Each structure stands twice: as structure tokens, then as C-alpha cells.
C-alpha positions in Angstrom: -65.7 110.9 41.1 -68.8 109.9 42.9 -68.9 110.8 46.6 -69.8 108.3 49.4 -73.5 108.3 50.1 -75.8 107.2 52.9 -77.6 103.9 52.4 -81.0 105.6 52.2 -79.9 107.9 49.4 -78.2 105.1 47.4 -81.3 103.0 47.7 -83.6 105.7 46.5 -81.4 106.4 43.5 -81.1 102.7 42.6 -84.8 102.1 43.0 -85.6 105.1 40.8 -83.2 103.9 38.2 -84.9 100.5 38.1 -88.4 101.9 37.9 -89.4 102.7 41.5 -92.1 100.0 41.9 -92.1 97.7 44.9 -90.2 94.9 43.0 -87.6 97.5 42.0 -87.1 98.7 45.5 -86.6 95.1 46.6 -84.1 94.5 43.8 -82.3 97.7 44.7 -81.9 96.5 48.3 -80.7 93.0 47.1 -78.1 94.5 44.8 -76.9 96.9 47.5 -76.6 94.0 49.9 -74.7 92.0 47.4 -72.1 94.6 46.6 -71.6 95.7 50.2 -72.0 92.4 52.0 -74.6 94.1 54.3 -77.6 92.1 55.4 -81.2 93.3 54.9 -81.4 94.0 58.6 -78.2 96.2 58.5 -79.6 98.1 55.5 -82.9 98.8 57.3 -81.4 99.5 60.7 -78.6 101.9 59.5 -80.0 104.1 56.6 -77.5 106.8 57.6 -74.4 104.6 57.1 -72.2 105.6 54.2 -71.6 103.5 51.1 -68.0 104.0 49.8 -67.4 105.1 46.2 -66.1 101.6 45.1 -69.3 100.0 46.2 -71.4 102.7 44.6 -69.6 102.1 41.3 -70.3 98.3 41.6 -73.9 99.1 42.4 -74.2 101.3 39.3 -72.8 98.5 37.1 -75.3 96.1 38.6 -78.1 98.5 38.0 -77.1 98.9 34.3 -77.0 95.1 33.9 -80.4 94.8 35.5 -81.8 97.6 33.2 -80.5 95.5 30.3 -82.6 92.6 31.4 -80.1 90.4 33.3 -82.0 88.2 35.8 -81.6 89.1 39.5 -80.6 85.6 40.3 -77.6 85.8 38.0 -76.6 89.2 39.3 -76.5 88.2 43.0 -75.6 84.6 42.2 -78.3 82.9 44.3 -81.9 81.8 44.1 -84.2 80.6 46.8 -86.0 77.2 46.3 -88.1 75.4 48.8 -86.3 76.2 52.1 -82.8 76.6 50.8 -80.7 79.1 48.8 -78.8 77.8 45.7 -75.9 79.2 43.8 -76.9 79.8 40.2 -74.9 81.0 37.1 -75.7 81.5 33.4 -74.7 77.8 33.0 -77.8 76.8 35.1 -81.5 77.4 34.7 -82.9 79.7 37.3 -85.2 77.6 39.6 -88.9 78.5 39.4 -91.5 78.3 42.2 -93.6 76.0 39.9 -90.9 73.3 40.2 -91.5 73.1 44.0 -94.6 71.2 43.0 -92.4 68.2 42.2 -90.9 68.3 45.7 -94.3 68.6 47.3 -95.7 65.6 45.4 -92.7 63.4 46.3 -92.5 64.4 50.0 -96.3 64.0 50.4 -96.4 60.3 49.4 -97.4 57.9 52.2 -94.5 55.5 51.6 -91.5 57.1 53.3 -89.2 54.0 53.3 -85.7 54.5 52.1 -85.6 55.0 48.3 -83.3 55.5 45.4 -84.1 58.7 43.4 -82.8 59.8 40.0 -83.0 63.5 39.2 -82.5 64.0 35.5 -81.1 67.3 34.1 -80.4 68.5 37.6 -79.0 71.9 36.6 -78.2 73.8 39.8 -79.3 70.7 41.7 -82.4 72.1 43.4 -84.6 69.0 43.1 -81.9 66.4 44.1 -80.5 68.5 46.9 -83.9 69.4 48.4 -84.9 65.8 48.4 -81.5 64.6 49.8 -81.7 67.1 52.6 -85.3 66.3 53.4 -84.8 62.5 53.3 -81.4 61.7 54.7 -82.1 57.9 54.5 -82.7 58.2 50.7 -80.1 57.7 48.1 -80.3 60.5 45.4 -78.4 60.6 42.1 -78.3 63.8 40.1 -77.4 63.8 36.4 -76.8 66.5 33.8 -75.3 66.5 30.3 -73.7 69.9 31.1 -70.5 69.5 33.1 -70.6 73.2 34.0 -74.0 72.9 35.5 -73.0 69.7 37.3 -70.1 71.5 39.0 -72.5 74.2 40.3 -74.9 71.4 41.6 -71.9 69.7 43.3 -71.1 73.0 45.1 -74.7 73.4 46.2 -74.8 69.8 47.4 -71.5 69.8 49.3 -71.9 68.1 52.7 -74.8 65.8 51.7 -73.5 62.2 52.0 -76.6 60.6 50.4 -76.1 62.5 47.1 -74.1 61.5 44.1 -73.6 63.3 40.7 -73.3 61.6 37.3 -72.6 63.2 34.0 -74.9 61.9 31.3 -77.8 62.5 29.0 -81.1 61.5 30.6 -81.0 57.8 31.4 -78.3 56.5 29.0 -75.8 56.4 31.8 -77.8 54.1 34.1 -77.4 50.6 32.7 -78.3 48.1 35.4 -79.3 50.8 37.9 -82.9 50.7 39.3 -84.7 53.6 40.9 -87.8 54.0 43.0 -88.4 57.5 41.8 -87.3 59.2 38.6 -87.9 62.9 38.5 -87.2 65.5 35.9 -87.9 69.1 34.9 -86.6 68.7 31.3 -86.6 71.3 28.5 -90.1 71.6 27.2 -90.4 74.9 25.4 -91.1 74.9 21.6 -88.2 76.5 19.7 -90.7 78.9 18.1 -92.4 79.9 21.4 -92.6 83.6 21.8 -91.9 83.4 25.5 -88.2 82.6 24.7 -87.6 86.2 24.0 -87.8 86.9 27.7 -85.4 84.0 28.5 -82.3 85.0 26.4 -80.0 85.0 29.4 -80.7 81.4 30.5 -79.1 78.3 28.8 -81.3 77.5 25.9 -80.4 73.8 26.1 -82.2 73.7 29.5 -85.3 75.3 28.0 -85.9 74.3 24.4 -86.8 70.9 23.0 -87.5 69.8 19.5 -90.8 68.2 18.4 -92.8 71.2 19.5 -91.2 71.0 23.0 -91.9 67.3 23.5 -88.7 65.6 22.4 -87.0 65.3 25.8 -90.3 64.5 27.7 -90.9 61.6 25.3 -87.3 60.4 25.6 -87.4 60.3 29.3 -90.8 58.6 29.4 -89.7 55.7 27.2 -86.2 55.4 28.6 -87.4 55.2 32.2 -89.7 52.2 32.0 -87.0 49.5 32.5 -85.2 51.4 35.2 -88.0 51.7 37.7 -88.3 49.4 40.7 -91.6 47.7 41.5 -94.1 50.3 42.8 -91.7 53.0 41.5 -92.9 56.1 39.6 -91.8 58.7 37.1 -92.6 62.4 37.8 -92.2 65.0 35.1 -92.7 68.8 35.0 -94.2 70.0 31.7 -95.5 73.2 30.0 -99.0 74.6 30.9 -100.4 73.4 27.6 -98.7 70.0 27.4 -100.5 67.9 30.0 -102.9 66.0 27.8 -100.0 65.0 25.4 -97.8 63.9 28.3 -100.7 61.8 29.8 -101.1 60.1 26.4 -97.4 59.4 26.1 -97.2 58.0 29.6 -100.1 55.6 28.8 -98.4 54.5 25.6 -95.3 53.6 27.6 -97.3 51.5 30.0 -97.8 54.0 32.8 -100.9 54.8 34.8 -100.6 58.5 35.0 -101.9 61.1 37.4 -102.1 64.8 36.6 -101.2 67.7 38.9 -101.6 71.5 38.7 -99.4 74.2 40.3 -100.5 76.8 42.8 -101.6 79.1 40.0 -104.0 76.4 38.8 -101.9 75.6 35.6 -101.4 72.0 34.5 -97.8 71.4 35.5 -96.8 67.8 36.3 -97.6 64.2 35.6 -96.7 61.2 37.8 -96.7 57.8 36.2 -96.8 54.4 37.9 -96.2 51.2 35.9 -99.6 49.5 35.3 -98.4 46.1 36.4 -97.3 47.5 39.9 -100.8 48.9 40.7 
């Protein structure tokens, strides 16, 4: 049976098992904090404190899962996004920093009057919850076709009174409802894309779209036009090589689109205003 070990020793061994690079040392500390309940401050301040055998066994199991490729967010159950931490599970996509561009675009608009926002395919709820928290006078509706994902989003959004959740596929559940902003980070990866090999632990339904990755983007673009209020807009995240096609599709649907790049300089989002509202 393994003996209790000081924090410093347990961290060194965990980091070495993961690869001993800076990212691995960070992961080791996160895993140790997760199994013990210790904060990062406690881990740094008390390297001599002993870790019990039960926690060491849990840490070893976590390390083995990490070595097998399981994402850190799923192992510790949370992922940071914007200025909040969100619960995530294998039923939800892991939030990416690139998606924060959508929040930045929306919150940077000059018109800050109360609005109704629809977040389509909300997953863990990061877009809807971040907007609802930042704009308490806005009404935000989060939708997802996955009931399991929607339950996680509801847990993340607990306590926000300006946030509602609706089960449904894209905009089919919104007959008669009009929004000022429709935003989505839909599946946009081609089923044959080689990058999917690195994403096997995440829900494929949240990643992959038919028609070379464009099916859901096109559906949302064309379903959204009758549901936008005057001066409203549609904002979509897309793949790094899809912007030109999304711009064309937006124009076909009657939008006047604007393209955006993420912080890495990659084409990442398109906002579309209805032409007649300009």
C-alpha cells in the first residue's frame, strides 16, 4: 500500500508522470487540488503537508486518465470562460478561448438598451450565462437539443433571473418569438476533418456538421431571418477556413455581414444585420 507523501513529493511524481513540462506541472497541481480540495495557495504554502493514501490513489487514477488523453476540464469538472468558471461534463463541449470573441463583439456594441438574446446550442451555457451576468437588464434564452447538456447549463446559470432555458433544435422552437440578438457557436467541423482525432472525448454532435461542416451554419442563417427584431443581428462562430462561405450565405439570406478574427488572427466569426434595417 502506498504511504502518505508530502505535497511536494506527490507533485513532482505526478508532473513527471505527465511529462514534466510547464503545462504538465500545472495539470498536476490542478489534479492534486481537485482530489484533495486544497487551493492552489494551500498547495504552494504547505509543500510539507502530507497527502493521505486515499487521495494519492485518486490522484494516480486521474493521472492515468490524463495520460490516456482525457481533457483536464472533464477530469476536474470545470473550465474557465470570460470571467467565470463553468461546470462541464462529457455531455458538453469544452469552452474554448476563441468563443470569447462572441462575447467581446456583443458587449462592445454601442447600443446597450435592454435586449432579448437567443443563444443556440448553448452546451454548458457559457455564452448565455456570461451575457446574462454582464447585462442584468437583458433577457437571455438558451437552447439546446441535448437535454443532458441543458441540465448542466441550468446548473451553471442558477441564480440568474434574466435567463431561461428551452429544449429545441436551433430555431424551430421559437414560433412567434423575436430576438434582438441571435448568437451561436454551432457544430462546424467536417466529418472527415483530421482534427477530430484529438477530440474523441467530446460530444461529436456538438462538433461535427454535414455538408463539409456547413449544414448547421446554413440552417441557422436561414431560420433566423424572420426571428430578428428591427436592427437586430445574427452572430456566428465558424471554422478558420469557413469565413468566405459564411459571408456568402449570409448575403444570400438578406444579411449585410461583417467578418471578425480571433486573437490569433484566424477568421472566426461573422455578424449579420438585415439589409433593410441598415
